MITITI-807054 format. One record per atom (N, C-alpha, C): atom name; x, y, z; chain. Coordinates in Angstrom, 1 decimal. Each point is the difference from the previous one (the first is absolute). Layout:
<atoms>
atom, X, Y, Z, mol
CA, X, Y, Z, A
...
</atoms>
This chain:
<atoms>
atom, X, Y, Z, mol
N, 5.5, -14.0, 13.9, A
CA, -0.8, 1.0, -0.9, A
C, -0.4, -0.8, -1.2, A
N, -1.3, 0.3, -0.4, A
CA, -0.5, -0.7, -1.2, A
C, 0.6, 0.6, -1.3, A
N, 0.0, -0.7, -1.1, A
CA, 0.5, 0.5, -1.2, A
C, -0.6, 1.3, -0.5, A
N, -1.4, 0.1, 0.1, A
CA, -0.6, 1.2, -0.5, A
C, 0.2, 1.2, 0.9, A
N, 0.2, -0.3, 1.3, A
CA, 0.3, 1.2, 0.9, A
C, 1.4, 0.5, -0.3, A
N, 0.9, -0.9, -0.2, A
CA, 1.4, 0.4, -0.4, A
C, 0.0, 0.7, -1.3, A
N, -0.8, -0.4, -1.0, A
CA, -0.1, 0.7, -1.3, A
C, -0.6, 1.3, 0.2, A
N, -1.0, 0.1, 0.8, A
CA, -0.7, 1.3, 0.2, A
C, 1.0, 1.0, 0.6, A
N, 0.8, -0.5, 1.0, A
CA, 1.0, 0.9, 0.6, A
C, 1.1, 0.4, -1.0, A
N, 0.5, -1.0, -0.7, A
CA, 1.1, 0.3, -1.0, A
C, -0.5, 1.0, -1.0, A
N, -1.2, -0.2, -0.6, A
CA, -0.4, 1.0, -1.0, A
C, -0.3, 1.3, 0.5, A
N, -0.4, 0.2, 1.3, A
CA, -0.2, 1.3, 0.6, A
C, 1.4, 0.6, 0.3, A
N, 0.9, -0.7, 0.4, A
CA, 1.4, 0.5, 0.2, A
C, 0.6, 0.5, -1.3, A
N, -0.2, -0.8, -1.1, A
CA, 0.5, 0.4, -1.3, A
C, -0.8, 1.3, -0.5, A
N, -1.3, 0.0, 0.2, A
CA, -0.8, 1.2, -0.3, A
C, 0.5, 1.2, 0.6, A
N, 0.2, 0.0, 1.3, A
CA, 0.5, 1.1, 0.8, A
C, 1.4, 0.4, -0.4, A
N, 0.8, -0.9, -0.4, A
CA, 1.4, 0.3, -0.5, A
C, 0.0, 0.4, -1.5, A
N, -1.2, 0.0, -0.6, A
CA, -0.1, 0.4, -1.5, A
C, 1.0, -0.9, -0.8, A
N, 0.0, -1.3, 0.4, A
CA, 0.8, -1.0, -0.7, A
C, -0.9, -0.8, -0.9, A
N, -0.1, 0.4, -1.3, A
CA, -1.0, -0.6, -0.9, A
C, 0.3, -1.4, -0.2, A
N, 1.2, -0.4, -0.3, A
CA, 0.3, -1.4, -0.2, A
C, -0.2, -0.9, 1.2, A
N, 0.3, 0.4, 1.2, A
CA, -0.2, -0.7, 1.2, A
C, -1.5, -0.2, 0.2, A
N, -0.8, 1.1, -0.3, A
CA, -1.4, 0.0, 0.2, A
C, -0.7, -1.0, -1.0, A
N, 0.4, 0.1, -1.3, A
CA, -0.6, -0.8, -1.0, A
C, 0.4, -1.5, 0.2, A
N, 1.2, -0.3, 0.6, A
CA, 0.4, -1.3, 0.2, A
C, -0.9, -0.8, 1.0, A
N, -0.8, 0.7, 0.8, A
CA, -0.9, -0.6, 0.9, A
C, -1.3, -0.5, -0.7, A
N, -0.2, 0.2, -1.2, A
CA, -1.2, -0.3, -0.7, A
C, 0.1, -1.0, -1.1, A
N, -1.1, -0.7, -0.2, A
CA, -0.1, -1.1, -1.0, A
C, 0.1, 0.5, -1.4, A
N, 0.5, -0.8, -1.0, A
CA, 0.0, 0.5, -1.4, A
C, -1.4, 0.3, -0.5, A
N, -1.0, -0.7, 0.5, A
CA, -1.3, 0.2, -0.4, A
C, -0.8, 0.8, 1.1, A
N, 0.6, 0.9, 0.7, A
CA, -0.7, 0.7, 1.0, A
C, -1.2, 0.7, -0.5, A
N, -1.0, 0.0, 0.8, A
CA, -1.3, 0.7, -0.3, A
C, -0.2, 1.0, 1.1, A
N, -0.3, 1.3, -0.4, A
CA, -0.3, 1.0, 1.0, A
C, -1.4, 0.5, -0.2, A
N, -0.7, 0.1, 1.1, A
CA, -1.4, 0.4, 0.0, A
C, -0.2, 1.3, 0.8, A
N, -0.8, 0.9, -0.5, A
CA, -0.4, 1.1, 0.8, A
C, -1.5, -0.2, 0.2, A
N, -0.3, -0.4, 1.3, A
CA, -1.4, -0.5, 0.2, A
C, -0.1, -1.3, -0.7, A
N, -1.1, -0.1, -0.8, A
CA, -0.2, -1.3, -0.8, A
C, 0.5, 0.1, -1.4, A
N, 0.5, 1.2, -0.4, A
CA, 0.5, 0.3, -1.3, A
C, 1.5, -0.4, -0.2, A
N, 0.2, -0.9, -1.0, A
CA, 1.4, -0.4, -0.4, A
C, 0.6, 1.2, -0.7, A
N, 1.2, 0.5, 0.6, A
CA, 0.6, 1.2, -0.6, A
C, 1.4, -0.3, -0.7, A
N, 0.6, -1.1, 0.5, A
CA, 1.3, -0.4, -0.5, A
C, 0.1, -1.5, -0.1, A
N, 0.5, -0.5, -1.1, A
CA, 0.2, -1.5, 0.0, A
C, 1.4, -0.2, -0.7, A
N, 0.9, -0.7, 0.7, A
CA, 1.3, -0.3, -0.4, A
C, 1.1, 0.9, 0.5, A
N, 1.2, -0.6, 0.3, A
CA, 1.1, 0.7, 0.6, A
C, 0.5, 1.2, -0.8, A
N, 0.0, -0.1, -1.4, A
CA, 0.5, 1.1, -0.8, A
C, -0.8, 1.2, 0.2, A
N, -1.3, -0.1, -0.1, A
CA, -0.9, 1.1, 0.2, A
C, 0.1, 0.5, 1.5, A
N, 0.1, -0.9, 0.9, A
CA, 0.2, 0.4, 1.4, A
C, 1.2, 0.9, 0.2, A
N, 1.1, -0.5, -0.6, A
CA, 1.3, 0.8, 0.1, A
C, -0.2, 1.4, -0.6, A
N, -0.6, 0.1, -1.2, A
CA, -0.2, 1.3, -0.6, A
C, -0.9, 0.9, 0.8, A
N, -1.0, -0.6, 0.6, A
CA, -0.9, 0.8, 0.8, A
C, 0.7, 0.7, 1.1, A
N, 0.9, -0.7, 0.6, A
CA, 0.8, 0.6, 1.2, A
C, 1.2, 0.7, -0.4, A
N, 0.5, -0.1, -1.2, A
CA, 1.3, 0.6, -0.4, A
C, 0.0, 1.5, 0.2, A
N, -1.1, 0.7, -0.4, A
CA, 0.0, 1.5, 0.1, A
C, -0.1, 0.4, 1.5, A
N, -0.8, -0.7, 0.8, A
CA, -0.1, 0.3, 1.4, A
C, 1.4, -0.1, 0.6, A
N, 0.7, -1.1, -0.2, A
CA, 1.2, -0.3, 0.6, A
C, 1.1, 1.0, -0.4, A
N, 0.0, 0.5, -1.2, A
CA, 1.0, 0.8, -0.6, A
C, -0.2, 1.5, 0.2, A
N, -1.3, 0.4, 0.1, A
CA, -0.3, 1.5, 0.0, A
C, -0.7, 0.5, 1.3, A
N, -0.6, -0.8, 0.7, A
CA, -0.8, 0.4, 1.2, A
C, 0.8, -0.2, 1.2, A
N, -0.4, 0.7, 1.1, A
CA, 0.4, -0.3, 1.4, A
C, -1.3, -0.6, 0.6, A
N, 0.2, -1.1, 0.7, A
CA, -1.1, -0.8, 0.5, A
C, 0.4, -0.9, 1.2, A
N, -1.0, -0.5, 0.6, A
CA, 0.3, -1.0, 1.1, A
C, -1.3, -0.6, 0.5, A
N, 0.1, -1.0, 0.8, A
CA, -1.1, -0.7, 0.6, A
C, 0.4, -0.6, 1.3, A
N, -1.0, -0.2, 0.9, A
CA, 0.2, -0.8, 1.2, A
C, -1.2, -0.9, 0.2, A
N, 0.3, -1.1, 0.7, A
CA, -1.0, -1.0, 0.3, A
C, -0.1, -0.2, 1.5, A
N, -1.0, 0.7, 0.6, A
CA, -0.2, -0.1, 1.4, A
C, -0.6, -1.4, 0.4, A
N, -0.7, -0.6, -0.9, A
CA, -0.6, -1.3, 0.3, A
C, 0.0, -0.9, -1.2, A
N, 0.3, -1.3, 0.3, A
CA, 0.1, -1.0, -1.1, A
C, -0.7, -1.2, 0.5, A
N, -0.9, -0.6, -0.8, A
CA, -0.6, -1.3, 0.3, A
C, 0.4, -1.0, -0.9, A
N, 0.1, -1.3, 0.4, A
CA, 0.4, -1.1, -0.8, A
C, -0.8, -1.2, 0.2, A
N, -0.4, -0.6, -1.1, A
CA, -0.7, -1.3, 0.1, A
C, 0.5, -0.8, -1.2, A
N, 0.7, -1.1, 0.2, A
CA, 0.5, -0.8, -1.0, A
C, 0.9, 0.7, -1.0, A
N, -0.4, 0.0, -1.3, A
CA, 0.7, 0.7, -1.1, A
C, -0.5, 1.4, -0.2, A
N, -0.8, 0.5, 0.9, A
CA, -0.6, 1.4, -0.1, A
C, 0.6, 0.9, 1.1, A
N, 0.1, 1.2, -0.4, A
CA, 0.5, 1.0, 1.0, A
C, -0.8, 1.3, -0.4, A
N, -0.5, 0.7, 1.1, A
CA, -0.7, 1.2, -0.2, A
C, 0.7, 1.1, 0.8, A
N, 0.4, 1.1, -0.6, A
CA, 0.7, 1.1, 0.6, A
C, -0.9, 1.1, 0.1, A
N, -0.1, 0.7, 1.2, A
CA, -0.5, 1.3, 0.2, A
C, 1.1, 0.9, -0.3, A
N, -0.1, 0.8, -1.0, A
CA, 1.2, 0.8, -0.5, A
C, -0.4, 1.5, 0.0, A
N, 1.0, 0.8, 0.5, A
CA, -0.1, 1.5, -0.1, A
C, 1.1, 0.4, -1.0, A
N, -0.4, 0.7, -1.0, A
CA, 1.0, 0.4, -1.0, A
C, 0.0, 1.5, -0.2, A
N, 1.1, 0.5, -0.6, A
CA, 0.1, 1.4, -0.4, A
C, 0.9, 0.1, -1.2, A
N, -0.2, 1.1, -0.8, A
CA, 0.9, 0.2, -1.2, A
C, -0.1, 1.5, -0.3, A
N, 1.1, 0.4, -0.6, A
CA, 0.1, 1.4, -0.4, A
C, 0.2, 0.1, -1.5, A
N, -0.9, 0.7, -0.6, A
CA, 0.0, 0.2, -1.5, A
C, 1.2, 0.8, -0.4, A
N, 0.8, -0.6, -1.0, A
CA, 1.3, 0.6, -0.4, A
C, -0.2, 1.4, -0.7, A
N, -1.2, 0.2, -0.6, A
CA, -0.2, 1.2, -0.7, A
C, -0.6, 1.1, 0.9, A
N, -0.9, -0.3, 0.8, A
CA, -0.7, 1.0, 0.8, A
C, 0.6, 0.1, 1.4, A
N, 0.7, -1.0, 0.5, A
CA, 0.5, 0.0, 1.3, A
C, -1.1, -0.3, 1.1, A
N, -1.2, -0.3, -0.5, A
CA, -1.1, -0.2, 0.9, A
C, 0.1, -1.4, 0.6, A
N, -0.3, -0.1, 1.3, A
CA, 0.0, -1.2, 0.7, A
C, -1.4, -0.6, 0.1, A
N, -0.1, -1.3, -0.2, A
CA, -1.3, -0.6, 0.2, A
C, 0.2, -1.2, 0.9, A
N, -1.0, -0.4, 0.7, A
CA, 0.2, -1.2, 0.9, A
C, -1.4, -0.6, 0.1, A
N, 0.1, -1.3, 0.5, A
CA, -1.3, -0.7, 0.2, A
C, 0.3, -1.3, 0.7, A
N, -1.1, -0.8, 0.1, A
CA, 0.1, -1.3, 0.6, A
C, -0.8, -1.0, -0.8, A
N, 0.3, -1.2, 0.1, A
CA, -0.7, -1.1, -0.7, A
C, 0.4, -1.3, 0.5, A
N, -0.8, -1.0, -0.4, A
CA, 0.4, -1.4, 0.2, A
C, 0.6, -0.6, -1.2, A
N, 1.0, -0.8, 0.1, A
CA, 0.6, -0.6, -1.1, A
C, 0.1, -1.5, 0.3, A
N, -0.6, -0.8, -0.9, A
CA, -0.1, -1.5, 0.2, A
C, 1.1, -0.6, -1.0, A
N, 0.8, -0.8, 0.5, A
CA, 1.0, -0.7, -0.8, A
C, -0.3, -1.5, 0.1, A
N, 0.2, -0.7, -1.1, A
CA, -0.1, -1.5, -0.1, A
C, 1.3, -0.5, -0.6, A
N, 0.6, -1.0, 0.7, A
CA, 1.2, -0.6, -0.4, A
C, -0.2, -1.2, -0.8, A
N, 0.8, -0.2, -1.1, A
CA, 0.0, -1.2, -0.8, A
C, 1.4, -0.2, -0.5, A
N, 0.5, -1.2, 0.1, A
CA, 1.4, -0.3, -0.5, A
C, 1.1, 0.8, 0.7, A
N, -0.3, 0.4, 1.3, A
CA, 1.0, 0.7, 0.7, A
C, 0.2, 1.5, -0.3, A
N, -1.0, 0.5, -0.7, A
CA, 0.0, 1.5, -0.3, A
C, -1.5, 0.5, 0.1, A
N, -0.2, 1.3, -0.1, A
CA, -1.3, 0.5, 0.1, A
C, -0.7, -0.1, -1.4, A
N, -1.1, -0.7, -0.1, A
CA, -0.7, -0.2, -1.2, A
C, -1.2, 0.9, -0.3, A
N, -0.6, 0.5, 1.1, A
CA, -1.2, 0.8, 0.0, A
C, 0.2, 1.2, 1.0, A
N, -0.3, 1.2, -0.5, A
CA, -0.1, 1.1, 0.9, A
C, -1.3, 0.7, -0.2, A
N, -0.7, 0.3, 1.1, A
CA, -1.3, 0.6, -0.1, A
C, 0.0, 1.2, 0.9, A
N, -0.2, 1.2, -0.5, A
CA, -0.1, 1.3, 0.8, A
C, -1.5, 0.2, 0.3, A
N, -0.3, 0.2, 1.3, A
CA, -1.3, 0.3, 0.4, A
C, -0.1, 1.3, 0.8, A
N, -0.8, 0.9, -0.4, A
CA, -0.1, 1.2, 0.7, A
C, -1.5, 0.5, 0.1, A
</atoms>
């Protein structure tokens, strides 16, 4: 198994277990997160803070029925769901998530929908 595929699997497992520290450990100190072409997060501290509320207050999960890998890149077709802690309303969707590995951790995440 390639490094990036292993990282993609580990971070998804940590995400589904709501294990913030295990999730964040899969990412580079200088991680960059894009939504489409727009940079939305830069750096592990901001990344951790962005996910802290989700991991502590929401119910959520995701599955990856298909994963592609080429070199240090991995693209997941992901189906996700979450339940708002205030309203109890469930939302769900699907997207592509591109991961790029550098230095043995995920350095770039790009959400495409």
